[in-house]
PDBQT receptor file of N, H, CA, C and O in Angstrom, charges set to zero:
ATOM      1  N   UNK A   1     -74.727 210.986-109.288  1.00  0.00    +0.000 N 
ATOM      2  CA  UNK A   1     -74.258 210.517-108.048  1.00  0.00    +0.000 C 
ATOM      3  C   UNK A   1     -73.099 209.528-108.264  1.00  0.00    +0.000 C 
ATOM      4  O   UNK A   1     -73.112 208.590-109.062  1.00  0.00    +0.000 OA
ATOM      5  N   UNK A   2     -72.074 209.880-107.420  1.00  0.00    +0.000 N 
ATOM      6  H   UNK A   2     -72.064 210.641-106.772  1.00  0.00    +0.000 HD
ATOM      7  CA  UNK A   2     -70.949 208.940-107.430  1.00  0.00    +0.000 C 
ATOM      8  C   UNK A   2     -71.210 207.630-106.684  1.00  0.00    +0.000 C 
ATOM      9  O   UNK A   2     -72.273 207.371-106.121  1.00  0.00    +0.000 OA
ATOM     10  N   UNK A   3     -70.125 206.819-106.733  1.00  0.00    +0.000 N 
ATOM     11  H   UNK A   3     -69.261 207.030-107.190  1.00  0.00    +0.000 HD
ATOM     12  CA  UNK A   3     -70.231 205.565-105.960  1.00  0.00    +0.000 C 
ATOM     13  C   UNK A   3     -69.905 205.782-104.494  1.00  0.00    +0.000 C 
ATOM     14  O   UNK A   3     -68.871 206.378-104.195  1.00  0.00    +0.000 OA
ATOM     15  N   UNK A   4     -70.692 205.352-103.612  1.00  0.00    +0.000 N 
ATOM     16  H   UNK A   4     -71.533 204.868-103.855  1.00  0.00    +0.000 HD
ATOM     17  CA  UNK A   4     -70.610 205.372-102.121  1.00  0.00    +0.000 C 
ATOM     18  C   UNK A   4     -70.617 204.014-101.468  1.00  0.00    +0.000 C 
ATOM     19  O   UNK A   4     -71.259 203.062-101.909  1.00  0.00    +0.000 OA
ATOM     20  N   UNK A   5     -69.813 203.982-100.320  1.00  0.00    +0.000 N 
ATOM     21  H   UNK A   5     -69.291 204.756 -99.961  1.00  0.00    +0.000 HD
ATOM     22  CA  UNK A   5     -69.905 202.744 -99.560  1.00  0.00    +0.000 C 
ATOM     23  C   UNK A   5     -70.336 203.100 -98.132  1.00  0.00    +0.000 C 
ATOM     24  O   UNK A   5     -70.070 204.193 -97.634  1.00  0.00    +0.000 OA
ATOM     25  N   UNK A   6     -71.012 202.136 -97.494  1.00  0.00    +0.000 N 
ATOM     26  H   UNK A   6     -71.228 201.247 -97.900  1.00  0.00    +0.000 HD
ATOM     27  CA  UNK A   6     -71.436 202.270 -96.091  1.00  0.00    +0.000 C 
ATOM     28  C   UNK A   6     -70.321 202.669 -95.154  1.00  0.00    +0.000 C 
ATOM     29  O   UNK A   6     -69.230 202.100 -95.207  1.00  0.00    +0.000 OA
ATOM     30  N   UNK A   7     -70.598 203.713 -94.232  1.00  0.00    +0.000 N 
ATOM     31  H   UNK A   7     -71.483 204.176 -94.189  1.00  0.00    +0.000 HD
ATOM     32  CA  UNK A   7     -69.599 204.102 -93.414  1.00  0.00    +0.000 C 
ATOM     33  C   UNK A   7     -69.394 203.090 -92.296  1.00  0.00    +0.000 C 
ATOM     34  O   UNK A   7     -68.407 203.257 -91.579  1.00  0.00    +0.000 OA
ATOM     35  N   UNK A   8     -70.161 202.116 -92.071  1.00  0.00    +0.000 N 
ATOM     36  H   UNK A   8     -70.963 201.981 -92.653  1.00  0.00    +0.000 HD
ATOM     37  CA  UNK A   8     -70.046 201.120 -90.978  1.00  0.00    +0.000 C 
ATOM     38  C   UNK A   8     -69.455 199.882 -91.525  1.00  0.00    +0.000 C 
ATOM     39  O   UNK A   8     -68.419 199.430 -91.038  1.00  0.00    +0.000 OA
ATOM     40  N   UNK A   9     -70.180 199.195 -92.712  1.00  0.00    +0.000 N 
ATOM     41  H   UNK A   9     -71.022 199.563 -93.108  1.00  0.00    +0.000 HD
ATOM     42  CA  UNK A   9     -69.813 197.954 -93.155  1.00  0.00    +0.000 C 
ATOM     43  C   UNK A   9     -69.000 197.845 -94.485  1.00  0.00    +0.000 C 
ATOM     44  O   UNK A   9     -68.510 196.806 -94.928  1.00  0.00    +0.000 OA
ATOM     45  N   UNK A  10     -68.937 199.055 -95.034  1.00  0.00    +0.000 N 
ATOM     46  H   UNK A  10     -69.335 199.899 -94.674  1.00  0.00    +0.000 HD
ATOM     47  CA  UNK A  10     -68.252 199.326 -96.224  1.00  0.00    +0.000 C 
ATOM     48  C   UNK A  10     -68.864 198.720 -97.484  1.00  0.00    +0.000 C 
ATOM     49  O   UNK A  10     -68.169 198.674 -98.499  1.00  0.00    +0.000 OA
ATOM     50  N   UNK A  11     -70.134 198.243 -97.495  1.00  0.00    +0.000 N 
ATOM     51  H   UNK A  11     -70.698 198.280 -96.670  1.00  0.00    +0.000 HD
ATOM     52  CA  UNK A  11     -70.749 197.619 -98.555  1.00  0.00    +0.000 C 
ATOM     53  C   UNK A  11     -71.121 198.807 -99.619  1.00  0.00    +0.000 C 
ATOM     54  O   UNK A  11     -71.464 199.924 -99.230  1.00  0.00    +0.000 OA
ATOM     55  N   UNK A  12     -71.032 198.498-100.825  1.00  0.00    +0.000 N 
ATOM     56  H   UNK A  12     -70.753 197.591-101.141  1.00  0.00    +0.000 HD
ATOM     57  CA  UNK A  12     -71.468 199.702-101.940  1.00  0.00    +0.000 C 
ATOM     58  C   UNK A  12     -72.903 199.781-101.842  1.00  0.00    +0.000 C 
ATOM     59  O   UNK A  12     -73.618 198.786-101.725  1.00  0.00    +0.000 OA
ATOM     60  N   UNK A  13     -73.328 200.986-101.893  1.00  0.00    +0.000 N 
ATOM     61  H   UNK A  13     -72.747 201.794-101.988  1.00  0.00    +0.000 HD
ATOM     62  CA  UNK A  13     -74.593 201.628-101.657  1.00  0.00    +0.000 C 
ATOM     63  C   UNK A  13     -75.451 201.777-102.915  1.00  0.00    +0.000 C 
ATOM     64  O   UNK A  13     -74.907 202.027-103.990  1.00  0.00    +0.000 OA
ATOM     65  N   UNK A  14     -76.764 201.632-102.815  1.00  0.00    +0.000 N 
ATOM     66  H   UNK A  14     -77.206 201.430-101.942  1.00  0.00    +0.000 HD
ATOM     67  CA  UNK A  14     -77.555 201.944-103.931  1.00  0.00    +0.000 C 
ATOM     68  C   UNK A  14     -78.015 203.451-103.862  1.00  0.00    +0.000 C 
ATOM     69  O   UNK A  14     -77.914 204.112-102.828  1.00  0.00    +0.000 OA
ATOM     70  N   UNK A  15     -78.481 203.898-104.933  1.00  0.00    +0.000 N 
ATOM     71  H   UNK A  15     -78.563 203.362-105.773  1.00  0.00    +0.000 HD
ATOM     72  CA  UNK A  15     -79.008 205.395-104.892  1.00  0.00    +0.000 C 
ATOM     73  C   UNK A  15     -80.165 205.457-103.701  1.00  0.00    +0.000 C 
ATOM     74  O   UNK A  15     -80.146 206.392-102.901  1.00  0.00    +0.000 OA
ATOM     75  N   UNK A  16     -81.049 204.542-103.633  1.00  0.00    +0.000 N 
ATOM     76  H   UNK A  16     -81.064 203.783-104.283  1.00  0.00    +0.000 HD
ATOM     77  CA  UNK A  16     -82.064 204.656-102.577  1.00  0.00    +0.000 C 
ATOM     78  C   UNK A  16     -81.503 204.598-101.183  1.00  0.00    +0.000 C 
ATOM     79  O   UNK A  16     -82.190 205.085-100.285  1.00  0.00    +0.000 OA
ATOM     80  N   UNK A  17     -80.351 204.066-100.894  1.00  0.00    +0.000 N 
ATOM     81  H   UNK A  17     -79.792 203.670-101.623  1.00  0.00    +0.000 HD
ATOM     82  CA  UNK A  17     -79.726 203.896 -99.546  1.00  0.00    +0.000 C 
ATOM     83  C   UNK A  17     -79.130 205.256 -99.306  1.00  0.00    +0.000 C 
ATOM     84  O   UNK A  17     -79.293 205.835 -98.232  1.00  0.00    +0.000 OA
ATOM     85  N   UNK A  18     -78.446 205.765-100.292  1.00  0.00    +0.000 N 
ATOM     86  H   UNK A  18     -78.314 205.294-101.164  1.00  0.00    +0.000 HD
ATOM     87  CA  UNK A  18     -77.991 207.314-100.140  1.00  0.00    +0.000 C 
ATOM     88  C   UNK A  18     -79.120 208.255 -99.804  1.00  0.00    +0.000 C 
ATOM     89  O   UNK A  18     -79.062 209.142 -98.952  1.00  0.00    +0.000 OA
ATOM     90  N   UNK A  19     -80.162 207.962-100.572  1.00  0.00    +0.000 N 
ATOM     91  H   UNK A  19     -80.209 207.242-101.263  1.00  0.00    +0.000 HD
ATOM     92  CA  UNK A  19     -81.376 209.099-100.451  1.00  0.00    +0.000 C 
ATOM     93  C   UNK A  19     -82.087 208.833 -99.103  1.00  0.00    +0.000 C 
ATOM     94  O   UNK A  19     -82.521 209.802 -98.481  1.00  0.00    +0.000 OA
ATOM     95  N   UNK A  20     -82.214 207.747 -98.678  1.00  0.00    +0.000 N 
ATOM     96  H   UNK A  20     -81.862 206.960 -99.184  1.00  0.00    +0.000 HD
ATOM     97  CA  UNK A  20     -83.009 207.450 -97.313  1.00  0.00    +0.000 C 
ATOM     98  C   UNK A  20     -82.116 207.934 -96.101  1.00  0.00    +0.000 C 
ATOM     99  O   UNK A  20     -82.605 208.396 -95.070  1.00  0.00    +0.000 OA
ATOM    100  N   UNK A  21     -80.860 207.795 -96.304  1.00  0.00    +0.000 N 
ATOM    101  H   UNK A  21     -80.462 207.420 -97.141  1.00  0.00    +0.000 HD
ATOM    102  CA  UNK A  21     -79.988 208.382 -95.279  1.00  0.00    +0.000 C 
ATOM    103  C   UNK A  21     -80.045 209.849 -95.249  1.00  0.00    +0.000 C 
ATOM    104  O   UNK A  21     -80.204 210.444 -94.183  1.00  0.00    +0.000 OA
ATOM    105  N   UNK A  22     -79.913 210.502 -96.451  1.00  0.00    +0.000 N 
ATOM    106  H   UNK A  22     -79.784 210.019 -97.317  1.00  0.00    +0.000 HD
ATOM    107  CA  UNK A  22     -80.186 211.898 -96.455  1.00  0.00    +0.000 C 
ATOM    108  C   UNK A  22     -81.521 212.417 -96.023  1.00  0.00    +0.000 C 
ATOM    109  O   UNK A  22     -81.595 213.536 -95.517  1.00  0.00    +0.000 OA
ATOM    110  N   UNK A  23     -82.508 211.720 -96.180  1.00  0.00    +0.000 N 
ATOM    111  H   UNK A  23     -82.448 210.811 -96.591  1.00  0.00    +0.000 HD
ATOM    112  CA  UNK A  23     -83.831 211.984 -95.875  1.00  0.00    +0.000 C 
ATOM    113  C   UNK A  23     -84.073 211.916 -94.319  1.00  0.00    +0.000 C 
ATOM    114  O   UNK A  23     -84.674 212.811 -93.724  1.00  0.00    +0.000 OA
ATOM    115  N   UNK A  24     -83.566 210.798 -93.700  1.00  0.00    +0.000 N 
ATOM    116  H   UNK A  24     -83.078 210.071 -94.182  1.00  0.00    +0.000 HD
ATOM    117  CA  UNK A  24     -83.776 210.504 -92.347  1.00  0.00    +0.000 C 
ATOM    118  C   UNK A  24     -82.758 211.039 -91.426  1.00  0.00    +0.000 C 
ATOM    119  O   UNK A  24     -83.087 211.288 -90.267  1.00  0.00    +0.000 OA
ATOM    120  N   UNK A  25     -81.551 211.240 -91.832  1.00  0.00    +0.000 N 
ATOM    121  H   UNK A  25     -81.284 211.038 -92.774  1.00  0.00    +0.000 HD
ATOM    122  CA  UNK A  25     -80.404 211.625 -91.012  1.00  0.00    +0.000 C 
ATOM    123  C   UNK A  25     -79.946 213.135 -91.282  1.00  0.00    +0.000 C 
ATOM    124  O   UNK A  25     -79.982 214.045 -90.454  1.00  0.00    +0.000 OA
ATOM    125  N   UNK A  26     -79.585 213.205 -92.373  1.00  0.00    +0.000 N 
ATOM    126  H   UNK A  26     -79.555 212.466 -93.046  1.00  0.00    +0.000 HD
ATOM    127  CA  UNK A  26     -78.920 214.651 -92.754  1.00  0.00    +0.000 C 
ATOM    128  C   UNK A  26     -78.854 214.805 -94.310  1.00  0.00    +0.000 C 
ATOM    129  O   UNK A  26     -78.158 214.078 -95.019  1.00  0.00    +0.000 OA
ATOM    130  N   UNK A  27     -79.558 215.710 -94.722  1.00  0.00    +0.000 N 
ATOM    131  H   UNK A  27     -80.123 216.300 -94.146  1.00  0.00    +0.000 HD
ATOM    132  CA  UNK A  27     -79.667 215.926 -96.222  1.00  0.00    +0.000 C 
ATOM    133  C   UNK A  27     -78.299 216.423 -96.821  1.00  0.00    +0.000 C 
ATOM    134  O   UNK A  27     -78.081 216.395 -98.033  1.00  0.00    +0.000 OA
ATOM    135  N   UNK A  28     -77.466 216.840 -95.972  1.00  0.00    +0.000 N 
ATOM    136  H   UNK A  28     -77.643 216.862 -94.988  1.00  0.00    +0.000 HD
ATOM    137  CA  UNK A  28     -76.134 217.320 -96.371  1.00  0.00    +0.000 C 
ATOM    138  C   UNK A  28     -75.100 216.309 -96.138  1.00  0.00    +0.000 C 
ATOM    139  O   UNK A  28     -73.931 216.644 -96.331  1.00  0.00    +0.000 OA
ATOM    140  N   UNK A  29     -75.368 215.115 -95.749  1.00  0.00    +0.000 N 
ATOM    141  H   UNK A  29     -76.318 214.844 -95.593  1.00  0.00    +0.000 HD
ATOM    142  CA  UNK A  29     -74.355 214.059 -95.396  1.00  0.00    +0.000 C 
ATOM    143  C   UNK A  29     -73.445 213.890 -96.427  1.00  0.00    +0.000 C 
ATOM    144  O   UNK A  29     -73.778 214.192 -97.573  1.00  0.00    +0.000 OA
ATOM    145  N   UNK A  30     -72.190 213.389 -96.150  1.00  0.00    +0.000 N 
ATOM    146  H   UNK A  30     -71.919 213.143 -95.219  1.00  0.00    +0.000 HD
ATOM    147  CA  UNK A  30     -71.214 213.087 -97.201  1.00  0.00    +0.000 C 
ATOM    148  C   UNK A  30     -70.774 211.519 -96.871  1.00  0.00    +0.000 C 
ATOM    149  O   UNK A  30     -70.072 210.879 -97.653  1.00  0.00    +0.000 OA
ATOM    150  N   UNK A  31     -71.250 211.004 -95.674  1.00  0.00    +0.000 N 
ATOM    151  H   UNK A  31     -71.821 211.524 -95.039  1.00  0.00    +0.000 HD
ATOM    152  CA  UNK A  31     -71.001 209.519 -95.512  1.00  0.00    +0.000 C 
ATOM    153  C   UNK A  31     -72.394 208.847 -95.243  1.00  0.00    +0.000 C 
ATOM    154  O   UNK A  31     -73.248 209.506 -94.651  1.00  0.00    +0.000 OA
ATOM    155  N   UNK A  32     -72.628 207.732 -95.598  1.00  0.00    +0.000 N 
ATOM    156  H   UNK A  32     -71.934 207.196 -96.080  1.00  0.00    +0.000 HD
ATOM    157  CA  UNK A  32     -73.948 207.034 -95.499  1.00  0.00    +0.000 C 
ATOM    158  C   UNK A  32     -73.892 205.647 -94.979  1.00  0.00    +0.000 C 
ATOM    159  O   UNK A  32     -72.920 204.908 -95.133  1.00  0.00    +0.000 OA
ATOM    160  N   UNK A  33     -75.027 205.317 -94.329  1.00  0.00    +0.000 N 
ATOM    161  H   UNK A  33     -75.817 205.918 -94.204  1.00  0.00    +0.000 HD
ATOM    162  CA  UNK A  33     -75.361 203.842 -94.008  1.00  0.00    +0.000 C 
ATOM    163  C   UNK A  33     -76.069 203.033 -95.103  1.00  0.00    +0.000 C 
ATOM    164  O   UNK A  33     -76.868 203.558 -95.878  1.00  0.00    +0.000 OA
ATOM    165  N   UNK A  34     -75.753 201.778 -95.132  1.00  0.00    +0.000 N 
ATOM    166  H   UNK A  34     -75.104 201.351 -94.503  1.00  0.00    +0.000 HD
ATOM    167  CA  UNK A  34     -76.499 200.878 -95.984  1.00  0.00    +0.000 C 
ATOM    168  C   UNK A  34     -77.908 200.604 -95.128  1.00  0.00    +0.000 C 
ATOM    169  O   UNK A  34     -77.973 200.815 -93.917  1.00  0.00    +0.000 OA
ATOM    170  N   UNK A  35     -78.877 200.171 -95.817  1.00  0.00    +0.000 N 
ATOM    171  H   UNK A  35     -78.824 199.999 -96.801  1.00  0.00    +0.000 HD
ATOM    172  CA  UNK A  35     -80.150 199.781 -95.143  1.00  0.00    +0.000 C 
ATOM    173  C   UNK A  35     -79.998 199.221 -93.842  1.00  0.00    +0.000 C 
ATOM    174  O   UNK A  35     -80.528 199.651 -92.817  1.00  0.00    +0.000 OA
ATOM    175  N   UNK A  36     -79.141 198.102 -93.957  1.00  0.00    +0.000 N 
ATOM    176  H   UNK A  36     -78.711 197.753 -94.790  1.00  0.00    +0.000 HD
ATOM    177  CA  UNK A  36     -78.908 197.191 -92.691  1.00  0.00    +0.000 C 
ATOM    178  C   UNK A  36     -78.434 197.966 -91.545  1.00  0.00    +0.000 C 
ATOM    179  O   UNK A  36     -78.901 197.838 -90.413  1.00  0.00    +0.000 OA
ATOM    180  N   UNK A  37     -77.445 198.818 -91.882  1.00  0.00    +0.000 N 
ATOM    181  H   UNK A  37     -77.066 198.922 -92.801  1.00  0.00    +0.000 HD
ATOM    182  CA  UNK A  37     -76.738 199.645 -90.808  1.00  0.00    +0.000 C 
ATOM    183  C   UNK A  37     -77.643 200.704 -90.311  1.00  0.00    +0.000 C 
ATOM    184  O   UNK A  37     -77.739 200.964 -89.111  1.00  0.00    +0.000 OA
ATOM    185  N   UNK A  38     -78.305 201.311 -91.236  1.00  0.00    +0.000 N 
ATOM    186  H   UNK A  38     -78.227 201.100 -92.210  1.00  0.00    +0.000 HD
ATOM    187  CA  UNK A  38     -79.292 202.405 -90.839  1.00  0.00    +0.000 C 
ATOM    188  C   UNK A  38     -80.317 201.865 -89.916  1.00  0.00    +0.000 C 
ATOM    189  O   UNK A  38     -80.642 202.527 -88.931  1.00  0.00    +0.000 OA
ATOM    190  N   UNK A  39     -80.874 200.661 -90.171  1.00  0.00    +0.000 N 
ATOM    191  H   UNK A  39     -80.611 200.122 -90.971  1.00  0.00    +0.000 HD
ATOM    192  CA  UNK A  39     -81.834 200.056 -89.364  1.00  0.00    +0.000 C 
ATOM    193  C   UNK A  39     -81.373 199.997 -87.968  1.00  0.00    +0.000 C 
ATOM    194  O   UNK A  39     -82.022 200.515 -87.060  1.00  0.00    +0.000 OA
ATOM    195  N   UNK A  40     -80.161 199.315 -87.765  1.00  0.00    +0.000 N 
ATOM    196  H   UNK A  40     -79.634 198.894 -88.503  1.00  0.00    +0.000 HD
ATOM    197  CA  UNK A  40     -79.649 199.209 -86.614  1.00  0.00    +0.000 C 
ATOM    198  C   UNK A  40     -79.339 200.455 -85.838  1.00  0.00    +0.000 C 
ATOM    199  O   UNK A  40     -79.585 200.515 -84.633  1.00  0.00    +0.000 OA
ATOM    200  N   UNK A  41     -78.801 201.458 -86.508  1.00  0.00    +0.000 N 
ATOM    201  H   UNK A  41     -78.601 201.410 -87.487  1.00  0.00    +0.000 HD
ATOM    202  CA  UNK A  41     -78.644 202.916 -85.976  1.00  0.00    +0.000 C 
ATOM    203  C   UNK A  41     -80.019 203.498 -85.425  1.00  0.00    +0.000 C 
ATOM    204  O   UNK A  41     -80.150 204.081 -84.349  1.00  0.00    +0.000 OA
ATOM    205  N   UNK A  42     -80.998 203.242 -86.334  1.00  0.00    +0.000 N 
ATOM    206  H   UNK A  42     -80.892 202.768 -87.208  1.00  0.00    +0.000 HD
ATOM    207  CA  UNK A  42     -82.299 203.849 -85.900  1.00  0.00    +0.000 C 
ATOM    208  C   UNK A  42     -83.160 202.889 -85.014  1.00  0.00    +0.000 C 
ATOM    209  O   UNK A  42     -84.240 203.261 -84.555  1.00  0.00    +0.000 OA
ATOM    210  N   UNK A  43     -82.652 201.654 -84.791  1.00  0.00    +0.000 N 
ATOM    211  H   UNK A  43     -81.775 201.352 -85.163  1.00  0.00    +0.000 HD
ATOM    212  CA  UNK A  43     -83.280 200.701 -84.018  1.00  0.00    +0.000 C 
ATOM    213  C   UNK A  43     -84.672 200.338 -84.551  1.00  0.00    +0.000 C 
ATOM    214  O   UNK A  43     -85.665 200.358 -83.824  1.00  0.00    +0.000 OA
ATOM    215  N   UNK A  44     -84.704 200.008 -85.836  1.00  0.00    +0.000 N 
ATOM    216  H   UNK A  44     -83.897 199.992 -86.427  1.00  0.00    +0.000 HD
ATOM    217  CA  UNK A  44     -85.900 199.617 -86.414  1.00  0.00    +0.000 C 
ATOM    218  C   UNK A  44     -85.574 198.518 -87.563  1.00  0.00    +0.000 C 
ATOM    219  O   UNK A  44     -84.413 198.158 -87.756  1.00  0.00    +0.000 OA
ATOM    220  N   UNK A  45     -86.542 198.061 -88.234  1.00  0.00    +0.000 N 
ATOM    221  H   UNK A  45     -87.486 198.353 -88.077  1.00  0.00    +0.000 HD
ATOM    222  CA  UNK A  45     -86.293 196.855 -89.142  1.00  0.00    +0.000 C 
ATOM    223  C   UNK A  45     -85.943 197.405 -90.373  1.00  0.00    +0.000 C 
ATOM    224  O   UNK A  45     -86.221 198.574 -90.641  1.00  0.00    +0.000 OA
ATOM    225  N   UNK A  46     -85.306 196.602 -91.216  1.00  0.00    +0.000 N 
ATOM    226  H   UNK A  46     -85.080 195.653 -90.998  1.00  0.00    +0.000 HD
ATOM    227  CA  UNK A  46     -84.920 196.886 -92.661  1.00  0.00    +0.000 C 
ATOM    228  C   UNK A  46     -86.343 197.078 -93.442  1.00  0.00    +0.000 C 
ATOM    229  O   UNK A  46     -86.454 197.937 -94.318  1.00  0.00    +0.000 OA
ATOM    230  N   UNK A  47     -87.323 196.303 -93.103  1.00  0.00    +0.000 N 
ATOM    231  H   UNK A  47     -87.233 195.606 -92.392  1.00  0.00    +0.000 HD
ATOM    232  CA  UNK A  47     -88.645 196.581 -93.841  1.00  0.00    +0.000 C 
ATOM    233  C   UNK A  47     -89.173 197.879 -93.512  1.00  0.00    +0.000 C 
ATOM    234  O   UNK A  47     -89.818 198.472 -94.377  1.00  0.00    +0.000 OA
ATOM    235  N   UNK A  48     -88.971 198.453 -92.274  1.00  0.00    +0.000 N 
ATOM    236  H   UNK A  48     -88.446 197.972 -91.572  1.00  0.00    +0.000 HD
ATOM    237  CA  UNK A  48     -89.468 199.821 -92.039  1.00  0.00    +0.000 C 
ATOM    238  C   UNK A  48     -88.723 200.759 -92.811  1.00  0.00    +0.000 C 
ATOM    239  O   UNK A  48     -89.278 201.798 -93.169  1.00  0.00    +0.000 OA
ATOM    240  N   UNK A  49     -87.463 200.513 -93.134  1.00  0.00    +0.000 N 
ATOM    241  H   UNK A  49     -87.012 199.669 -92.843  1.00  0.00    +0.000 HD
ATOM    242  CA  UNK A  49     -86.642 201.482 -93.908  1.00  0.00    +0.000 C 
ATOM    243  C   UNK A  49     -87.057 201.294 -95.482  1.00  0.00    +0.000 C 
ATOM    244  O   UNK A  49     -86.934 202.251 -96.246  1.00  0.00    +0.000 OA
ATOM    245  N   UNK A  50     -87.501 200.166 -95.896  1.00  0.00    +0.000 N 
ATOM    246  H   UNK A  50     -87.601 199.388 -95.275  1.00  0.00    +0.000 HD
ATOM    247  CA  UNK A  50     -88.062 199.919 -97.176  1.00  0.00    +0.000 C 
ATOM    248  C   UNK A  50     -89.405 200.589 -97.344  1.00  0.00    +0.000 C 
ATOM    249  O   UNK A  50     -89.669 201.152 -98.406  1.00  0.00    +0.000 OA
ATOM    250  N   UNK A  51     -90.263 200.552 -96.345  1.00  0.00    +0.000 N 
ATOM    251  H   UNK A  51     -90.048 200.094 -95.482  1.00  0.00    +0.000 HD
ATOM    252  CA  UNK A  51     -91.492 201.204 -96.288  1.00  0.00    +0.000 C 
ATOM    253  C   UNK A  51     -91.406 202.578 -96.472  1.00  0.00    +0.000 C 
ATOM    254  O   UNK A  51     -92.163 203.122 -97.276  1.00  0.00    +0.000 OA
ATOM    255  N   UNK A  52     -90.463 203.314 -95.741  1.00  0.00    +0.000 N 
ATOM    256  H   UNK A  52     -89.848 202.872 -95.088  1.00  0.00    +0.000 HD
ATOM    257  CA  UNK A  52     -90.197 204.860 -95.918  1.00  0.00    +0.000 C 
ATOM    258  C   UNK A  52     -89.741 205.024 -97.204  1.00  0.00    +0.000 C 
ATOM    259  O   UNK A  52     -90.226 205.994 -97.788  1.00  0.00    +0.000 OA
ATOM    260  N   UNK A  53     -88.824 204.252 -97.912  1.00  0.00    +0.000 N 
ATOM    261  H   UNK A  53     -88.431 203.465 -97.438  1.00  0.00    +0.000 HD
ATOM    262  CA  UNK A  53     -88.349 204.408 -99.272  1.00  0.00    +0.000 C 
ATOM    263  C   UNK A  53     -89.596 204.491-100.160  1.00  0.00    +0.000 C 
ATOM    264  O   UNK A  53     -89.791 205.485-100.860  1.00  0.00    +0.000 OA
ATOM    265  N   UNK A  54     -90.451 203.439-100.135  1.00  0.00    +0.000 N 
ATOM    266  H   UNK A  54     -90.293 202.632 -99.566  1.00  0.00    +0.000 HD
ATOM    267  CA  UNK A  54     -91.622 203.404-100.930  1.00  0.00    +0.000 C 
ATOM    268  C   UNK A  54     -92.533 204.612-100.627  1.00  0.00    +0.000 C 
ATOM    269  O   UNK A  54     -93.124 205.145-101.566  1.00  0.00    +0.000 OA
ATOM    270  N   UNK A  55     -92.661 205.016 -99.521  1.00  0.00    +0.000 N 
ATOM    271  H   UNK A  55     -92.181 204.583 -98.758  1.00  0.00    +0.000 HD
ATOM    272  CA  UNK A  55     -93.574 206.191 -99.105  1.00  0.00    +0.000 C 
ATOM    273  C   UNK A  55     -92.962 207.485 -99.716  1.00  0.00    +0.000 C 
ATOM    274  O   UNK A  55     -93.713 208.297-100.257  1.00  0.00    +0.000 OA
ATOM    275  N   UNK A  56     -91.690 207.692 -99.649  1.00  0.00    +0.000 N 
ATOM    276  H   UNK A  56     -91.080 207.032 -99.210  1.00  0.00    +0.000 HD
ATOM    277  CA  UNK A  56     -91.136 208.915-100.073  1.00  0.00    +0.000 C 
ATOM    278  C   UNK A  56     -91.140 209.024-101.583  1.00  0.00    +0.000 C 
ATOM    279  O   UNK A  56     -91.397 210.101-102.121  1.00  0.00    +0.000 OA
ATOM    280  N   UNK A  57     -90.842 207.857-102.328  1.00  0.00    +0.000 N 
ATOM    281  H   UNK A  57     -90.633 206.982-101.891  1.00  0.00    +0.000 HD
ATOM    282  CA  UNK A  57     -91.045 207.611-103.761  1.00  0.00    +0.000 C 
ATOM    283  C   UNK A  57     -92.385 207.996-104.241  1.00  0.00    +0.000 C 
ATOM    284  O   UNK A  57     -92.522 208.715-105.231  1.00  0.00    +0.000 OA
ATOM    285  N   UNK A  58     -93.455 207.495-103.507  1.00  0.00    +0.000 N 
ATOM    286  H   UNK A  58     -93.344 206.911-102.703  1.00  0.00    +0.000 HD
ATOM    287  CA  UNK A  58     -94.743 207.635-103.942  1.00  0.00    +0.000 C 
ATOM    288  C   UNK A  58     -95.137 209.158-103.686  1.00  0.00    +0.000 C 
ATOM    289  O   UNK A  58     -95.982 209.719-104.384  1.00  0.00    +0.000 OA
ATOM    290  N   UNK A  59     -94.460 209.797-102.625  1.00  0.00    +0.000 N 
ATOM    291  H   UNK A  59     -93.774 209.340-102.058  1.00  0.00    +0.000 HD
ATOM    292  CA  UNK A  59     -94.820 211.349-102.516  1.00  0.00    +0.000 C 
ATOM    293  C   UNK A  59     -94.196 212.158-103.516  1.00  0.00    +0.000 C 
ATOM    294  O   UNK A  59     -94.559 213.322-103.679  1.00  0.00    +0.000 OA
ATOM    295  N   UNK A  60     -93.177 211.577-104.280  1.00  0.00    +0.000 N 
ATOM    296  H   UNK A  60     -92.881 210.631-104.147  1.00  0.00    +0.000 HD
ATOM    297  CA  UNK A  60     -92.469 212.367-105.340  1.00  0.00    +0.000 C 
ATOM    298  C   UNK A  60     -91.246 213.117-104.760  1.00  0.00    +0.000 C 
ATOM    299  O   UNK A  60     -90.790 214.105-105.335  1.00  0.00    +0.000 OA
ATOM    300  N   UNK A  61     -90.712 212.621-103.587  1.00  0.00    +0.000 N 
ATOM    301  H   UNK A  61     -91.082 211.818-103.120  1.00  0.00    +0.000 HD
ATOM    302  CA  UNK A  61     -89.497 213.101-103.163  1.00  0.00    +0.000 C 
ATOM    303  C   UNK A  61     -88.232 213.090-104.216  1.00  0.00    +0.000 C 
ATOM    304  O   UNK A  61     -87.783 212.077-104.754  1.00  0.00    +0.000 OA
ATOM    305  N   UNK A  62     -87.795 214.321-104.379  1.00  0.00    +0.000 N 
ATOM    306  H   UNK A  62     -88.159 215.143-103.942  1.00  0.00    +0.000 HD
ATOM    307  CA  UNK A  62     -86.830 214.451-105.367  1.00  0.00    +0.000 C 
ATOM    308  C   UNK A  62     -85.324 213.649-105.154  1.00  0.00    +0.000 C 
ATOM    309  O   UNK A  62     -84.546 213.450-106.087  1.00  0.00    +0.000 OA
ATOM    310  N   UNK A  63     -85.090 213.252-103.812  1.00  0.00    +0.000 N 
ATOM    311  H   UNK A  63     -85.722 213.414-103.055  1.00  0.00    +0.000 HD
ATOM    312  CA  UNK A  63     -84.002 212.438-103.525  1.00  0.00    +0.000 C 
ATOM    313  C   UNK A  63     -83.968 211.127-103.944  1.00  0.00    +0.000 C 
ATOM    314  O   UNK A  63     -82.920 210.480-103.947  1.00  0.00    +0.000 OA
ATOM    315  N   UNK A  64     -85.240 210.595-104.367  1.00  0.00    +0.000 N 
ATOM    316  H   UNK A  64     -86.091 211.120-104.364  1.00  0.00    +0.000 HD
ATOM    317  CA  UNK A  64     -85.295 209.171-104.824  1.00  0.00    +0.000 C 
ATOM    318  C   UNK A  64     -85.542 209.124-106.330  1.00  0.00    +0.000 C 
ATOM    319  O   UNK A  64     -86.164 210.055-106.841  1.00  0.00    +0.000 OA
ATOM    320  N   UNK A  65     -85.140 208.195-107.017  1.00  0.00    +0.000 N 
ATOM    321  H   UNK A  65     -84.634 207.438-106.601  1.00  0.00    +0.000 HD
ATOM    322  CA  UNK A  65     -85.315 207.916-108.456  1.00  0.00    +0.000 C 
ATOM    323  C   UNK A  65     -86.631 207.017-108.663  1.00  0.00    +0.000 C 
ATOM    324  O   UNK A  65     -86.967 206.666-109.794  1.00  0.00    +0.000 OA
TER     325      UNK A  65
């Protein structure tokens, strides 16, 4: 995976941030939100995003490391 920045705030993204954007928004996306901007976009908390990341990792989703 290359280096990506948030399409809203321009912060450098982690692998998990790219993966959760792909899982929740669009698997074929080429631009991504950081967790904070994704939470604002989805009208939820950052903790809810973190919970989804933990859930998908525990389920063995191949998008997450």
